[in-house]
N, C-alpha and C positions, 0 to 999 in steps of 0.2 A: 792708159796712155793715149787712146784715141778719142776719149770723151773730151768735148770742149768745155772747159771750166772757166767761169768768170768769177773773179773775186773783187769785191769793193771794200776799200780800206779808207777810213777817215784819218787823214794824216795832218799833223800840225806842222811838221818840218817842210811839207810841200808848200807851205805859205811863208817860209822863212828863207834865209840865205842858203841853207843846206839843201834846198829843193833839188838842184841839179845832181847832188850826190845821191839822194834817195832815189830819184827817178832813174839814174844810171844803174843802180842795183836791180830795180824792178825790170828794167829793159834787159839786163844781162840774164836774169832768171828766165824771162819770157823767151829769150833767144835759145836758151838751152831746153826749154819746155814749150814748144810752139802751141800746144793745146791749152795752155794756161794764159788767160788774159787778166792782168792786174790793173785795176783802175784806182789811182790815188786821188781822193777827193779832199781838197783843202778845207781845214777847219781850225781857226785860231785856238790855241791851247786854253786861253782863259774862258772861251765860250763852249768848250767841249762838254762839260758836265750838263749844261742846260740843253745842248743839242741832243745828247744821248737820251736824256730823260724824255724829251719830246718825241724822238724817233721810237723809243720803246712804247710810249703811250699810243702812237699811231700804228704800231706793228711793223715798222720799217727799219729795224736795226740793220746796220751794215754787217759784213762778215767779220770785220775787226775795226778797232779804233785805238788811237793813241791814248793811253791811260794816264791822265794827270794824277799825281800822287795824292792830292787832296780829295780826289773823287773815289778813291779805292773803297773806303768804308761804305759809301752810299751805293756804289756798284755791287758790292758784296751783298748788301741788304736787298737789292733789286733782284738778285738771282739770275743775272743775264750772262754770266761768264762761265766758260767751260772749265773742266779740270785740266789745267795746263800741264801739271806734272805727269799725270797719266798719259796725256797726249804726246808729250815730248820724250818720255821714256827715261829710265834710270841712267843709261849710258850717257846720254846727252846732258842730263842734269848734273852728273858728276864732273863735267868739264867747267861748270859755272862757278864763279866766285861765290863763296857761301854768304857773304854779306849782301851781294847783289840779289840773291834769292830771298834772304831774310827780309830785306826792306821792300821787297815786292809782294809781301804777303799781308793779308788781313785775316785774323782768326785762323791761321794755318793754311789758308788757300792762296796759292800763287795767282795774283790777279792779272798777270800778263805774261807773254813770252819775252824775257829780258833781251834787250837789244844793246843798250849802253847804260852806263852809270854816270851821274853828274854829282860828284861831291861838291859841297859849297865851301868856299874859302875866301880869303882876301887876296885880290890881285893888286899888285903895286908896281910902280915904275922903279926898278932897281937902280937905275942911273940917278934918278931924282933923290932916292933915299941916301945914296952915297954922297951926293952933293950937299944934302941937308945935314950930314954928319951923324946919321943914325945907323946902328948896326942891324937892328931887327925890329919887328913889330910883334911883341909878345902879349901885351896887355891892352885893355881898352884905353888906359891912360896913354900908352905909346901911340895907339891909333889916333887919338885926338891930337896929340902933339905933332905927329907927322902930318896930319891933315892941315893943321895950322901952318906948318912950315912949307907945305906945298902950295898954299893959297897966297900967291903973289904974282906980279907981272901979268895980270889978266888971266891967271889960272886959278882953279879951285882945287881943294884937296880931294874931295869925296864925290864920286858919281853915285848919288843917292837915287834909288828907285823908290819914289814916294807915291806912286799911284795906288789907289785902293782897289787892287785886284790881285790875282794870284801871283803875279811877278813881284809886286811890292810886299805883299803879306808874307810870302814864304821866306823872303830875305829877312824881314823884320822878326819873324819867329826865331831865326838863328841868333840875331842880335840880342833878343830878350832872353833866350836860353843861356847865352853866355853870362848873364847876370844871375843864373840859377833858377830861372823861371821855367816851370813846366805848365804849358798852357792848359792842358786837361789830362787827367790821369785818374786811375782807380785807387782808392785807399785800401787799407787792409780788409775792410768789410765788403769791398767790391763796389762801393759807391763812387760815382763820378764826382770829382772835385777839381778845383782850379787854383792856380797861383796868380791869376790875372787881377784878383781883388786885393793882393798883398802888396806890401811896401816895395818888395824887390821888383815887381813889375812897374811900379811907379818910378823907381830909379832908372830902369831901362828906358821907359818912355821919355822921361826927362832928358836923359843922356842923348837919345836918338834925335829928339826934336831940337835940342840945343845946338846940334851940329848945323842945322839950317838957320835957326832963329837967333841964337846967341853968338856962336863961334863964326857963323857966316862962311863956312868952308864948303858949302854946297851951291851949285849953280842956281840962279833964280828959277822959280816955277817948279819946285820939287814935286808938288802934288800932281803935276802934269807930266812928269818925267818917268816914262816906262823903261823897260829893259832896252828897247832899241835906241832910245835917246841917250840913256846912260852909257851904253857901250860906245855909242857914237862920240860922246864927249871924250871918252878915254882914247878912242882911236884917233881923234883929231888933236890929241895932246892938250886938251883943256882941263883934264883931271888926271890924278895920279893914283887914286885908290878906288876900288870897287868891290863890294861884297857880291859874289855871284858864283855860279857854277862853273866848272871847268870849260863848258862850252863857250863861255865868253872869250877865252883865249883864242879860239879859232875865229870867232867873229871879228875880234879886234885886229888880229894880224892879217886876216883877209882884207879888211878895210884899209889897213896901213902896214904894208910889209916892212917898212923901215923900223917898226917897233919890235921885230923879231930879234931876240937877244937882249931886249931892254925891259922885259916883263918877267916878274917872278911871282910866286904865290906862297902864302903861309896859311896855317889853320886860322879860323876866325879868332881874333884876339880874345883873351879871357878877362872877365871881371872876376867871376867865381870859378869858371871852367871854360875849357875849349869845347866847342861843339861843332857838329856838322849834320847835315841831312844827306845821306847817300841816296840820292834820288835814283831809283831804278826805273828806267824808262823803257817802254816797249809797247807792243800791241796786244790788246786783249781780244781774244777770239770769242765771239758771242755765240750764244746758244742758237742763234738764227742761221749760223753758217752751215751750209749743206756739205761742204768739203773741208772739214777742219784738219784732216791729215795733210792735204795738199797745202793749205795755208800755213800749217806748222812747218812743213818742209821749206817753204819760202823764207819764213822767219828764221829758221836755223841757218839758211844760206847767208842771211845778212850778218850773222855773227861769226862766219868763217874767218879765220885769222887774217887771211889776205884782204878780205873786204873790211874787217873791223879796224885793222891798224891804219889803213889808208883813210878810212872814214874818220877815225879819231884824230889823226894828225891834221886833217883839214877842218874838222868841226870842233875839236876840243871835247867831244863826248867820248868818254873812256870805254874800253872794251869790257864786256861782262865775263869773259872767260879768264880762268886763272893764267893761262899761258899768255893771253893778250896783255894783261895788266903787268906782267913781269918783263915785257918787251923793253929793250934798252931805249927805245924812242921816247919813253916817258920819264926817264931818269935825268930830267933837266930842271933848272930853276923854275921854269914856267909851270911845270906840272908837279914838281916834288911836293909842294905844300898841299895840293889836293890829295895826292897819294898818302901823305902823312896824316891828313885829317880823317881818313877813313876810320882810324882807331877810336875817334871821338864821336862816332855816329850815334844818334838817338833815333829810334824808330818812330814813325808816326803812330799816335794812339788810335786804337780801333774804335773811335767815338763816332757814332752814326751821323752826328751833326757837326762834323769837324769843319766843314766849309763855313758854317755859321760862326764858329769860334774864330776862324781866320778873318771873317768880316768884322767881328768885334775889334780885333787887334788893328786891322786896317783903318777902321773908322777912328780909332783913338789917336793914332799918329797923324792921320790925314786931316782931321778937323783942327788939331792944334796948329799944324804948319799952315794949312790952307785957309782956315776960318778964324784963327786967333782965339780958339777956345782954350781956356786954362787947363793945365794938367789936372787940377783938382776936379774941374767939371767933367773932363774926359774920363777920369777914374770913376766918377759917380755913374756915368753912362755905362761904362764897362760893367760895374757891379750890377746895375739893373738888368742889363741884357744877359749877362752870364747866369744870374739867378734863374731867369726864365728858361734859358736854353738847357741848363742842367736839370731843372725840374721836369722838363718835357721829355728828357731822354734817360731817366733813371730806369734801370731794368726792374 
């Protein structure tokens, strides 16, 4: 208790609108434990993988870093993460939602201390839907028709995140999965294979890019529209549909409190199936940390029900504990679709070059929308790149 302990954490939220919420938790913990100093260093989420690789190469890993879902396989292969389950203990682990734990693992190793979960779903303006005469958005056909109905009077239907980065690519993965696409998986023989060269991916790609190019239900400049811009369009009432995680609810209402009560959510519409990614978000404690028990105690503090419920209601990032998810605060139209979607979750494949697969998918929609490349030409490029990636990563 008397030893002065300094902990350095690379945080993505400290660069976003939730920064004051996270800093307040760190300040509260330090007030209770005066010998602990927690320094939150900002690092944008899309740049986190490259940053950690560089710091590992130079021998300068932080005590912990925010773990992007798409980086879990690579971090596992790097061997830089502690055994979180052993560190946290059975009693604490038993309080966590089982799916939050499952989707935070690669090859059986928990890659972070879970802090919050972000299921992906479809956010929509419930008042606009009623005015347009629709009851629900169940299928991709429903989604397209609602987007068309919302596109009028200077409004667009869909806040598309079309950037070729983690924000755009992870959303497009769910869109493609709704068409039955599995981006990369192991067949019965254990060989890595892909659906990205199949016709069902072509259908998903055509459908997605048509929203911008043919149906014109997307604001101009989709390939330059990242998550901040897309959520801003929604908050400014310029769009009425957005595929995103539950955290977008907090960002939108924070930017425009008048929308409270006018937003609802449903699972991502199905072509072949409903899908979601239950993104388990949290901090990975690195093997460079000299005080992992102290850092684990702080990260447990962040998931205390009092802290987690308040944080979730202000940020839209849902609790990871069983008790937290059952709280009455989340049984509302805004959050119910995200809660319902958890049953449709598909885990991220433990493919070592998964970030490269995402890049292939991002390039395919981005070049069609941004550069006028045909779907046929984009599919040829997908085939060429995926053949190389799979060949280089077969066990």
